[in-house]
N, C-alpha and C positions, 0 to 999 in steps of 0.2 A: 623394539621398545616403544616406538610410537604407537603401536597397536594398543598398549595399555597405558599410554601417557606417562612414561617414566623419563626422568632426567638424570644426567650423570653429574656426580660431584667431582670425580676425578676420572680421567681417561688417559691412556698411555699410547695405544696403537690401534690398528684396524681390527677386522673381524677374521682372524686366522683360526685354523683348527687348534683346539685345546686352549684357546683364549676365552676367559670367562668374565662376565660382569656380575658382581655380587651385590647383594643388598646391604644396607647400612648395618643392620643387626648382625649379619654374618661376619662382616668385616670387624665389628667391635668384639663379638663373642669369641671369634677364632683368632683375633689379633692379626688380621691379614691386611696387607697394603699392596699398592701397585707393584707388580713384579714378583710377588710371592707365589709359591706353587703349593699344590695339594693334590691328593689322589682321590679318585672316585671309588665308591664301594656300593655293594648291594646291601639292602636291609637298613634297619633303623640304627643299629649300633655301630656299623662301619668297621667292624673288627674281623668278620668272618670271611669276606670275599672282597679283598681290596685289589684294584687294578693298578699294579705298580709299574706296568710297562709304559704307561704314559702319565705324565703329570699335567694337571691343568694349571694354567698361569693366570693370575689376576691382572686383567688389562683395564678394568673399569670398576668404579664403585658408585652405586646409585645414591641419590640424595635421600634423606630420611622422609618416608611417606606416612609413617604411623599406621601402617596396615600390613597385610600379609606379604606385600612385595619387599618389605625389609628383610625377609628371610629367603629370598630367591637367589639361586645361582643359575645364570643364563649362559648358554653356549650354543653353538650351531649343531645341527643334527649329524653332520659328518664327523664331528669329534666323537660322538657316541658310537657311530659305526666303526671308526678306526680303533677305538678303545676295545671293542669286542671282536677285533680281527682275530680269527682262530690261529693264524700263523704266528701271532705274537703272544697268545695266551697258552702257555704250556702246562699250567697247573690243573686244568680241568681233566676229568676222565673222558674216555672215548665217547660215551653217550652225550655228555654235555658238549663235547667238541663237535660232534655231528650236528647237534641242534644249532650251535652257533654258526656253523658254516652255512646252514640254510638261511639263517636270519641275515647274515652279511650279504650273501648273494642276492637276496631279494630286497635288501635295504628297507626293512619294514619300519613304518612309523606306527607306534603303539597307541599314541594318544594325540588329540588335537584340541586346541582351545578355539572355539568358534564364536564370533561376534555376530549377532543377529542384526539384520537391516530393518526389520519391522516387528512390532509386538506380536503379530500373528505367528511369526516363525518360532517364537518361544514355545508355543503350544504344538505346532504342527511338525516342526523339524525333528525333535527327539522321538516322537511317535513314529514318524516315517522311517527313521533310521533303525529303530528297534524292530519294526514289523517287516521291513522289506530287505534288510541286509543282515549279515552275520556279525555286525558290529553292535556296540552298546553305547547309547547316548544318554547323558545325564544332565539335567538342567539344575544348576545350583539352587535356583529359587524353589523349584518343585521339590527337590530333595530336602531342602531346609524345612519347607512346610511339612513334609511327611515326617521328618525327624521330630519337629516340634509337636506334631500331633501325637506321636508315640510317647514323647516325654510328658505331654499334657495328660494322657491317660494315666500314666504312672503317678503324676502329681495329684490328680483327682482321687486315685485309689488311696494314696497316703493320707489325703485330707479326710476322706471318709473313715479310714482306719483310726486317725487321730480323734475324730469326733466320737467314734465308738468307744475308744479308751476313756475319753472324758466322760461319756455317759455312764460307763461302768463304774468309774471312780466316784461320780456323783451319787449313784445308787448305793455304793459301799459306804460313803459318808452318811447318807440319809439313814441307812439301816443301823449303823453304829450309834447315831444320835437317838434314833427311836428306841433301841435297846437300852441305852443309858437313861433316857427319860422314863421308860417303863420301870426300870429298876428303882429309880428315885421315887416314882409314884407309889410303888409297893411299900417302900420303906416309910414314906409319909403316911400311908393308910394305916400301917401297923402302929405307928407312933400315935395317931389320932385315936385308934380304938383301944389300945392297951393303956397308954399314958402312964407308964411306970414312973414313980417319983425319982428313981435313980437314973432314968434315961432322959437326957435333954435332947429332944429332937430338933429344937429350933435355936 
Protein backbone atom coordinates (compact mmCIF):
# COMPACT_ATOMS: atom_id res chain seq x y z
CA UNK A 1 0.00 0.00 0.00
CA UNK A 2 2.99 2.25 0.43
CA UNK A 3 3.49 1.85 -3.31
CA UNK A 4 0.38 3.95 -3.98
CA UNK A 5 0.52 5.99 -0.73
CA UNK A 6 -2.54 4.60 1.04
CA UNK A 7 -3.27 4.70 4.75
CA UNK A 8 -5.47 2.49 6.90
CA UNK A 9 -8.44 3.71 8.87
CA UNK A 10 -8.91 0.37 10.66
CA UNK A 11 -6.60 -2.63 10.86
CA UNK A 12 -7.03 -5.92 12.69
CA UNK A 13 -4.19 -8.33 11.89
CA UNK A 14 -1.29 -9.18 9.60
CA UNK A 15 -1.04 -10.11 5.94
CA UNK A 16 -2.24 -13.72 5.93
CA UNK A 17 -3.82 -15.54 3.01
CA UNK A 18 -7.44 -14.58 2.29
CA UNK A 19 -7.14 -11.45 4.39
CA UNK A 20 -8.14 -8.32 2.50
CA UNK A 21 -7.88 -4.58 2.83
CA UNK A 22 -10.85 -2.82 1.30
CA UNK A 23 -11.53 0.74 0.23
CA UNK A 24 -13.84 3.09 2.08
CA UNK A 25 -16.55 2.96 -0.62
CA UNK A 26 -16.49 -0.85 -0.67
CA UNK A 27 -16.92 -0.96 3.10
CA UNK A 28 -19.78 1.52 2.98
CA UNK A 29 -21.64 0.13 -0.04
CA UNK A 30 -21.32 -3.53 1.00
CA UNK A 31 -21.78 -2.79 4.71
CA UNK A 32 -18.51 -4.54 5.58
CA UNK A 33 -16.47 -4.11 8.74
CA UNK A 34 -13.37 -5.67 10.27
CA UNK A 35 -13.82 -9.45 10.60
CA UNK A 36 -16.58 -9.78 7.99
CA UNK A 37 -16.19 -12.30 5.17
CA UNK A 38 -17.16 -12.37 1.49
CA UNK A 39 -16.60 -14.60 -1.55
CA UNK A 40 -14.73 -13.86 -4.75
CA UNK A 41 -16.34 -14.27 -8.16
CA UNK A 42 -15.58 -13.94 -11.86
CA UNK A 43 -17.32 -11.33 -14.00
CA UNK A 44 -19.05 -8.09 -13.20
CA UNK A 45 -22.30 -9.45 -11.77
CA UNK A 46 -20.73 -11.86 -9.28
CA UNK A 47 -23.52 -14.43 -9.63
CA UNK A 48 -22.28 -16.92 -12.25
CA UNK A 49 -18.96 -18.22 -10.94
CA UNK A 50 -18.57 -17.71 -7.20
CA UNK A 51 -15.63 -19.34 -5.39
CA UNK A 52 -17.30 -20.54 -2.19
CA UNK A 53 -14.49 -22.86 -1.13
CA UNK A 54 -12.62 -19.95 0.40
CA UNK A 55 -13.99 -16.80 1.99
CA UNK A 56 -12.03 -13.58 2.10
CA UNK A 57 -11.91 -11.83 5.47
CA UNK A 58 -11.76 -8.08 5.95
CA UNK A 59 -8.65 -7.25 7.98
CA UNK A 60 -8.27 -3.58 7.09
CA UNK A 61 -10.22 -0.61 5.76
CA UNK A 62 -8.54 2.24 3.89
CA UNK A 63 -9.14 5.87 4.70
CA UNK A 64 -11.27 7.80 2.25
CA UNK A 65 -9.15 9.05 -0.67
CA UNK A 66 -11.81 10.50 -2.95
CA UNK A 67 -10.52 8.55 -5.96
CA UNK A 68 -10.52 5.06 -7.48
CA UNK A 69 -8.68 3.59 -4.49
CA UNK A 70 -11.90 3.84 -2.48
CA UNK A 71 -13.20 0.97 -4.65
CA UNK A 72 -10.19 -1.33 -4.21
CA UNK A 73 -10.07 -4.77 -2.60
CA UNK A 74 -6.44 -5.68 -1.87
CA UNK A 75 -5.09 -9.14 -1.03
CA UNK A 76 -1.89 -11.10 -1.63
CA UNK A 77 -1.32 -13.10 -4.81
CA UNK A 78 -1.14 -16.45 -2.99
CA UNK A 79 -4.77 -16.02 -1.94
CA UNK A 80 -5.79 -15.93 -5.61
CA UNK A 81 -3.67 -19.00 -6.39
CA UNK A 82 -5.19 -20.96 -3.49
CA UNK A 83 -8.70 -19.89 -4.42
CA UNK A 84 -8.16 -21.40 -7.88
CA UNK A 85 -6.60 -24.60 -6.55
CA UNK A 86 -8.15 -27.35 -8.74
CA UNK A 87 -8.24 -29.81 -5.85
CA UNK A 88 -10.78 -27.63 -4.09
CA UNK A 89 -12.75 -26.46 -7.13
CA UNK A 90 -15.09 -29.34 -8.05
CA UNK A 91 -17.76 -27.49 -10.01
CA UNK A 92 -15.69 -26.90 -13.18
CA UNK A 93 -15.78 -29.26 -16.12
CA UNK A 94 -12.73 -31.31 -17.17
CA UNK A 95 -11.52 -28.73 -19.70
CA UNK A 96 -11.60 -25.88 -17.22
CA UNK A 97 -10.06 -28.17 -14.61
CA UNK A 98 -7.10 -28.94 -16.87
CA UNK A 99 -6.61 -25.23 -17.57
CA UNK A 100 -6.66 -24.38 -13.87
CA UNK A 101 -4.08 -27.06 -13.06
CA UNK A 102 -1.72 -25.47 -15.55
CA UNK A 103 -2.24 -22.02 -14.04
CA UNK A 104 -1.71 -23.15 -10.46
CA UNK A 105 1.37 -25.17 -11.23
CA UNK A 106 3.01 -22.25 -12.99
CA UNK A 107 1.61 -19.66 -10.56
CA UNK A 108 1.05 -17.09 -13.25
CA UNK A 109 0.75 -13.38 -12.59
CA UNK A 110 -1.60 -11.95 -15.21
CA UNK A 111 -1.11 -8.24 -14.55
CA UNK A 112 1.33 -5.85 -12.92
CA UNK A 113 1.18 -2.20 -11.89
CA UNK A 114 4.51 -0.56 -12.72
CA UNK A 115 5.78 2.75 -11.33
CA UNK A 116 8.27 4.51 -13.60
CA UNK A 117 11.48 6.00 -12.27
CA UNK A 118 11.97 8.52 -15.08
CA UNK A 119 9.73 10.34 -17.59
CA UNK A 120 11.54 8.64 -20.46
CA UNK A 121 10.33 5.24 -19.23
CA UNK A 122 6.74 6.32 -19.78
CA UNK A 123 7.40 6.34 -23.53
CA UNK A 124 10.03 3.64 -23.88
CA UNK A 125 8.90 0.87 -21.55
CA UNK A 126 5.41 0.13 -22.97
CA UNK A 127 6.81 0.09 -26.52
CA UNK A 128 9.66 -2.23 -25.51
CA UNK A 129 7.30 -4.67 -23.79
CA UNK A 130 4.84 -4.74 -26.69
CA UNK A 131 7.52 -5.21 -29.35
CA UNK A 132 9.94 -7.62 -27.67
CA UNK A 133 7.71 -9.84 -25.50
CA UNK A 134 4.41 -11.69 -25.74
CA UNK A 135 2.96 -9.44 -23.04
CA UNK A 136 0.92 -6.30 -23.46
CA UNK A 137 1.76 -3.01 -21.78
CA UNK A 138 -0.63 -0.09 -21.48
CA UNK A 139 0.17 3.38 -20.21
CA UNK A 140 -2.87 5.06 -18.58
CA UNK A 141 -1.81 8.50 -19.86
CA UNK A 142 -1.40 7.32 -23.45
CA UNK A 143 -4.58 5.27 -23.44
CA UNK A 144 -6.53 8.17 -21.96
CA UNK A 145 -5.19 10.49 -24.64
CA UNK A 146 -6.15 8.00 -27.34
CA UNK A 147 -9.62 7.58 -25.88
CA UNK A 148 -10.18 11.33 -25.63
CA UNK A 149 -9.00 11.77 -29.20
CA UNK A 150 -11.56 9.22 -30.39
CA UNK A 151 -14.26 10.87 -28.32
CA UNK A 152 -13.15 14.25 -29.68
CA UNK A 153 -13.72 13.05 -33.27
CA UNK A 154 -17.23 11.99 -32.31
CA UNK A 155 -17.94 15.30 -30.61
CA UNK A 156 -16.67 17.24 -33.62
CA UNK A 157 -18.88 15.15 -35.91
CA UNK A 158 -21.91 15.84 -33.75
CA UNK A 159 -21.12 19.55 -33.73
CA UNK A 160 -20.91 19.67 -37.53
CA UNK A 161 -24.13 17.67 -37.77
CA UNK A 162 -25.85 20.11 -35.38
CA UNK A 163 -24.64 23.05 -37.47
CA UNK A 164 -26.00 21.36 -40.61
CA UNK A 165 -29.40 20.89 -38.97
CA UNK A 166 -29.42 24.53 -37.86
CA UNK A 167 -28.51 25.64 -41.40
CA UNK A 168 -31.31 23.55 -42.94
CA UNK A 169 -33.77 24.91 -40.35
CA UNK A 170 -32.72 28.49 -41.15
CA UNK A 171 -33.21 27.88 -44.88
CA UNK A 172 -36.64 26.37 -44.17
CA UNK A 173 -37.70 29.43 -42.13
CA UNK A 174 -36.37 31.77 -44.84
CA UNK A 175 -38.28 29.91 -47.58
CA UNK A 176 -41.51 30.01 -45.56
CA UNK A 177 -41.12 33.74 -44.90
CA UNK A 178 -40.34 34.37 -48.58
CA UNK A 179 -43.44 32.46 -49.72
CA UNK A 180 -45.59 34.29 -47.17
CA UNK A 181 -44.29 37.72 -48.25
CA UNK A 182 -44.73 36.79 -51.92
CA UNK A 183 -48.35 35.83 -51.29
CA UNK A 184 -49.00 39.05 -49.40
CA UNK A 185 -47.40 41.09 -52.18
CA UNK A 186 -49.63 39.48 -54.83
CA UNK A 187 -52.74 40.24 -52.77
CA UNK A 188 -51.61 43.83 -52.30
CA UNK A 189 -51.03 44.26 -56.08
CA UNK A 190 -54.50 42.89 -56.84
CA UNK A 191 -56.02 45.29 -54.35
CA UNK A 192 -54.17 48.25 -55.87
CA UNK A 193 -55.14 47.42 -59.47
CA UNK A 194 -58.73 46.36 -59.02
CA UNK A 195 -59.73 48.51 -56.03
CA UNK A 196 -63.25 47.08 -55.73
CA UNK A 197 -65.42 49.25 -53.45
CA UNK A 198 -66.63 46.24 -51.53
CA UNK A 199 -63.06 44.98 -50.85
CA UNK A 200 -61.17 46.76 -48.11
CA UNK A 201 -57.50 45.86 -48.62
CA UNK A 202 -56.12 48.17 -45.94
